[in-house]
N, C-alpha and C positions, 0 to 999 in steps of 0.2 A: 246537713243531716246528722253528722256525728255530734255537733254542738247541741242540737235540739234533743238528741237522745241523752246526752250528758246532763242537760238541765232537768230532764224528766226523771232521771235516776236520782239526782240530788234532791228533788222535791219528794220523791218516794222515800228516800233515806231519812229525810227530816221528819217524816210522819211515822217512821217505823215504830217508835216507842208508844205510839197511840194504839198499836195493835198487838204487840207482844211485850212481855216483861224483859227489861234489859239484862237480867241475870239468867235468863232461860236459855236452854239449848237451841230453841227455835230462833232466838235473837242472834246467837252466834252463827247459825247456819245462814240466816238472811244477810248478816254482815259479810260473810264470806262470798255469797253469791253476788252481793252488791259490788264488792271489791273486784271480783273476777270480771264482772260486766264493765266496770270502769277501765280495767286494764285492757280489755278487748278494744275499747274505744280510743285509748290514749297511748298505748305502748307502741314502739316502733313497728312499722309494717311496710310492705312493698309500696303501698299508696302514700304513706307519710313516713319516709325513712329518717327525716331530719326533724327532730322534736325541738320545740322551744324550751327555754329554761323552765318556764312554768309547768309545762307538760312533764318534763323530766322529774321535777320536784314532786309533782302530783303522783307520778308512777311510783316514786320511792315511798311516799307516805302510804299509798294504798297497798302496795305489796307488803310493806311492814305490817299494816293492820291485818291483812289477810293471814299472813304467816303466824302472827301472834294469836289470832282467833283460832286457827287450827290447833296451835299448841295448847290453848286453853281447853278446846274441845277434847283433845286427846287426854289431857290431864283429868278430865271428868270420866275417863274410861269409856268414851263413846266410840263406836266402831267407825273408822273412816278409811279402812283399807280396801280401796278399789283401784282399778286401772285408771279410771278417769281422775280420781283424786291424786294419784301419783303424777299424772301428766300435769294437772293444774298446779301442784306444789312445785314441780320442777320448773315450769314456765314462770311461776311467780318468783321463785328464788333467782332465776336468771335475770328477770326484770329488775329485781332489787339490786343485784350486783351491777347490771348495766347502768342503772340510774345513778348509783353512787359513783361509779367510775366516770360517767359523763359529767356529773355535776361537780366533780372534784371536791367532794365533801371532805372536810378535814377531821371529822370525828370518826377516825378509823376503828375505834373500839366498838362503836355502834354498828358500823358496816360488818365487822366480824361477828358480833353477837347475833344479829338477825340472820346472817348467813348460816351460823351454827344451828339456829333454831330450824331452819329449812333442812339442813343436813340431817339433823336428828329425826325430823318428820319423815324424810325420804327413806332413811334407814328403817324406821319403824314400819312404814307402809310396804316396803319391798319384802320384808319378812324373809330375807336371805335368798330370794329367788334370783338366780344368776342373771337373767336377762334384764332385771331391774337394778341389781347391785352394780353392774358396770356403769349405769348412768349415775348412780350415787357417787361412785368413784370419780367419774368425770366431773360432777358438780364440785366435789371436794378439791379436785385439781384446779378448777376454775376459781374457787375461793383463793387458793394459794397465789395464782397469777394476779388476780385483782388486788389482793392485799399487798403483794410485792410492788405493784404499780402505785398503790396508795401511799406506801411507806417510802417510795423511791426518793422523794425530796429530802426526807430526814435521814436517808441512808440507813434505814432500819428495816430488817425483814424478820418477821416472826412466822415460822412455819405454821401453816394452818392444819386443817383436818386431814389432808392427804398423806401427811407424814413423809413428804419428799424433801429435797434439798433446796426448794425454791424453784423459780422458773427455769433455772439452768440445770437443775438436777434431772436424773433419769426417772421416768415414770414407768409404772408397771404396764399401763395401757399405751397402745400406739395411738396417739391423738390424731394422727393423719387418717386413721380408720374410724374415727368417732367424732364426726362433725354434727352440727345441729340437725341437718337434713336427715342423716341416718338415724339419729335418736328418735325422731318422730315417725319416721318410716317404719323402723323396727318395732316401735311400740304399737303401730298399726291400730290407731284409734281415729283415723281420719283427719289428723291435724297436718297442716302444711308448714314448711319451714318459714321462719321469719327472716327475711333477707337482711334486714338491718342488723339484727342481733347475730346472725350467722357471719356476716362480714366482720363484725366487731370481734367475735371469738376467734376467727381465723387470723386477724391482724395481731391479736394478743399472743396466740400460740405460735404463729408462723410469720413473724415480721419479715418484710421484704429486705 
């Protein structure tokens, strides 16, 4: 079923330029919707918690495309500030970090650059609203932890957007009270926790 849907999406995407101009806002919107649909099919889930290398690489490519499309959309001063958009951006950014972490990609500057795009988008959409800002803060802390993991072999750590001291520094947020399940429950938009990503984040922040 998932493979058939994926193939249908790919065929639709190939025909997209026949219906809308590539430089139009409509094209960007459809690119984003295409990417989100692909992520729903391919990202880790309770049904498919262990992704193949090909699926992980696909999730990385698609999540980057979606985030860069959102950034272009915002650069055109198009309004994208909604609850649903914030949720989709957060989940896409988490998928990007998860995919880069799992694939052990050695281009760490790209990992950081795309993560920063997501952080800027989340900050813009949150508009200073406290119940959203704490999730932006959480995502920035997640960036720090993932980058620390990425640079571990080179014994280099470059503090990211959270402004902390690295994974061993003290955080303003109590991460024990801010897991992925609570994020989506508190956002209250009908989304369910992704078990595979939840387990991943817990292992990073709270290793046994």
